[in-house]
C-alpha positions, -999 to +999 in steps of 0.1 A: -075-196+532-081-183+567-051-199+584-036-165+595-068-154+612-074-188+629-039-188+642-043-153+656-076-162+673-059-190+693-036-164+709-061-145+730-065-123+761-093-128+786-114-096+788-142-106+811-149-136+833-182-148+848-190-136+882-189-172+895-165-199+883-194-223+883-209-243+854-235-225+834-223-190+847-212-170+816-198-137+806-204-131+770-222-116+740-198-086+737-206-055+717-178-030+713-173+004+699-143+028+696-149+066+699-128+092+681-110+101+714-097+066+717-121+052+743-134+017+739-168+008+753-180-028+757-215-040+765-218-077+776-245-100+789-238-115+823-255-149+829-262-170+860-267-207+860-296-212+884-327-199+865-344-219+837-326-216+803-337-185+785-341-165+818-305-165+830-292-132+816-293-110+847-274-080+836-261-059+807-227-047+820-210-018+803-172-013+806-146+011+792-110+009+782-082+031+768-065+002+749-093-022+741-077-049+763-081-039+799-117-029+807-133-015+838-170-017+845-189+015+851-226+008+845-249-021+851-284-026+837-302-053+858-331-073+845-351-062+876-346-025+868-356-029+832-386-051+843-377-080+820-373-117+826-337-118+814-312-104+788-293-119+759-270-102+735-268-064+736-257-040+708-239-008+716-234+018+688-231+055+683-253+076+661-230+094+636-256+122+632-263+131+668-232+117+685-254+100+711-250+064+721-276+038+713-281+005+733-302-024+721-310-056+739-334-085+738-356-104+762-382-131+762-417-118+765-449-138+769-452-144+731-415-148+723-382-129+721-383-091+713-356-066+704-354-038+730-340-003+728-331+021+756-333+058+753-302+073+736-276+088+759-248+114+757-227+090+777-231+052+782-231+058+819-265+075+814-285+046+799-317+044+819-329+008+825-365+020+829-366+033+793-363-002+777-390-007+751-397-031+722-387-019+687-390-053+669-417-078+678-427-109+658-462-104+645-478-138+640-513-151+642-527-181+662-539-197+630-520-230+632-495-221+605-457-219+609-445-184+620-415-167+634-422-165+671-396-139+682-364-120+674-332-119+695-295-111+696-293-079+676-263-069+655-267-032+646-245-016+619-244+018+602-234+017+566-230+054+560-265+059+548-288+038+570-289+014+599-289-024+595-303-048+621-294-085+618-312-107+643-320-143+650-355-152+639-368-179+662-392-205+647-385-242+652-348-234+645-329-202+644-323-182+611-309-148+602-333-120+595-323-086+582-340-052+588-331-016+579-339+018+593-333+055+588-333+064+625-326+032+644-361+032+659-385+020+632-374-011+613-385-026+579-375-059+563-344-054+541-345-060+504-324-088+490-322-126+493-321-148+524-291-141+546-275-176+543-295-209+544-295-233+573-273-258+555-240-277+557-224-276+592-249-249+603-280-269+594-295-265+629-288-229+638-276-201+615-271-168+633-256-133+627-224-123+646-207-092+631-203-070+600-168-058+591-164-033+562-137-043+537-120-025+508-148-038+486-180-051+503-183-066+538-170-096+557-202-111+573-194-131+604-220-157+612-223-186+637-243-218+639-245-254+648-250-289+634-280-309+645-257-338+653-235-319+677-239-323+714-264-297+726-265-277+694-285-250+711-254-238+730-225-256+712-221-228+687-192-223+662-184-195+638-180-192+601-174-164+575-194-150+546-189-122+521-214-096+510-208-070+482-238-049+492-255-063+524-282-077+501-264-107+487-245-131+510-220-158+500-210-185+525-172-188+524-172-217+549-201-239+540-184-272+549-170-266+584-167-237+608-136-216+610-136-210+648-142-232+678-130-228+713-094-240+716-098-250+753-109-286+761-143-293+775-178-305+768-184-275+746-165-259+717-185-227+718-170-197+700-198-173+694-212-138+697-181-123+681-177-086+674-150-076+648-137-041+651-111-022+630-085-005+652-058+012+631-041-014+610-055-043+631-087-061+636-098-067+672-120-098+675-140-100+708-159-133+713-175-155+739-158-189+743-163-220+764-139-228+792-132-264+804-157-263+833-188-253+812-184-216+820-180-190+792-158-159+791-151-130+768-118-132+749-100-109+726-078-118+696-063-095+670-046-097+637-031-073+611-057-064+586-032-065+557-051-064+524-084-074+540-097-039+545-077-021+517-053+008+522-078+034+510-103+027+539-097+047+571-102+030+604-138+023+610-148+040+642-183+044+654 
């Protein structure tokens, strides 16, 4: 069913490499947008391999490109400047009402992961690290009961009427949680059913990756892992789901993932993907494992064909 997309994903360009070609050093978690003047902006999490796990994301790096394939860095937000212990996935979007850029991040605080937001900026070069503040925090009690202990890895999407925030909710495993907002600042739980169960091949972790508008409804890209895989915390693969309304979600790949890293090694990680419509193509940016236990950001693309429908213009944020 997805053979054409899988084949295209195996033919990729390397967009961003880790700063050291050393195991556990990663470049990844890309978030990409395309402006009306044809400029691509990419925000990525840079990770070192020396600190304890969960504290290794040392920088949100922001890059620009004129073709979506060759990027140059122009802004760096360091964990020290934001006064956080470390970063994971960022989300870079543009407000259709104000034209300003929004940048979200996440970091581990004393009582768990929180979603951060920086002050909006007229240009991504102007994001101020010192303005990072929590906008979504898990509110749980020390009552001995089972609670979500934190939220991380934001996927932020504007549907034409309101903002959507898909995040990982951390309890004993990782599950998808969905919030909505009118302004991108104050978030409320979204109506609708659970966004995919932790079942099948993603019975350990089930996490959000990207939302792609289609002619009817949305392609919901998710990722996850099987409890029996080697190191299922980081050995993450990707599957696909469909949503007609961002309230109901149907798992299209319940039995096995669609995407795994095509390079040999200890990990088959193919995660943190961002799917972006560019003219009559879909650009897919993703973090993938390399043979020596480093990760890099890759780009694959495919013709949208009938996936998005001829009546829908290119989706540009």
